[in-house]
N, C-alpha and C positions, 0 to 999 in steps of 0.2 A: 483506421483500424476499427473493426466491429465494436459497437458501443458496449454490448454485453460482455464481450471478452475483455475489453479495456477496463470495465467496471471491476471485475474480479481481480484483475492484475493490479489496479490502483489500490484496492483494499489491501492486498498482500504487500505492496511496496510501502504504503503508509505505515502499516503495522511493523514492517521490518525496520523502517526508519526510527520507530519508537522502541525497538527491542532493547537498546542499550542506553538511550538518552531521551529524556523528556524534551519535547519540542513544541513551539507555538505554531499556529496555523500557517502564517505567511512563510515561515522557515520551511515547513513541509512543502508548500507550493513551490518555493524556489528550488529545493533539492530534487524533488521528483520531476519537475518540469525540465530540468537539465537533461533528462534521459527519455522522458515520455511527454509528448505534446498534450497539454491540458490547459484549460482555462482556470484562472484563480477561483472563479465561482463554482468550479467542480468540487473542490476539496472540502468546503464547509458543510454541504449536505452529507458528504461521505463521512466526515468526522462526527457529525450529529448522529448518523446511523450507527457508527461504531460505538459511540457513547451509549445510545439507546440499547444496543445489544450487549452492553457491559464489557466490551472488549477494551475500552479505554475509559479513563476518568480524567476530569479536568480540574485545574486549580488556577487561580490568578496569582501572578507574581509582578511586583513593581518593576518598572522599566525606567532606565534613565533616558529613554527616548520618548517619554510622554506618558500616555495612559498605561495602566497595568495590562500585561499580556496574559491571554488564556493559554496555558500549557496543557499538553496532552500526555498522559502516562499510560503505558500498556498495563493491563491488569493480568492477574494469573490466568484468568479465562482467555484473555487475549493472547497470551504466550502459547497456551495450549492450541488455540485456534490457528495461530501463525505456524506452529510446527506442522500441523495437519496440512495447511495450505502449501507449505514448502514441499512436503512429501508428495502431495498431489501434483504440484508444478513439475517436480523432478520426473515423476512417472509420465506425465503428459508430454513433457519436453523430449524424453527419451523415446517414447512411442512415436511421436510425430517425426523425429529424426530418422528412426528406423524405416518408417513408411516412405519418407521422402527418398532415402537412399535406395530402398527397394524399387521405387518407381523409376529412379534414375538408371539403375542397373537394367531394368526391363527395356528402356529406350536404347541402350547401347547395343 
């Protein structure tokens, strides 16, 4: 998959995973990588950028599995941004499907 396209999609997927539940980094890696191929090292720079853009905030929480975990929480600004991304995705998805269907009809 094209790297730039994948980057935007990963942003949207990570924000969507945080829409209703705070999550820690490795949990996000596991959940997203079930559906989209990505390396673990991809997620942490993405999360840092989302934090720098004030779309998410972080906090530490004790873990019974060892060291405290850094959790990510969607901000109000992040929720607004995610709504816009979802709307753009829907519009793009519908337009691409229409064009693909049109091209297929032309071949018939």
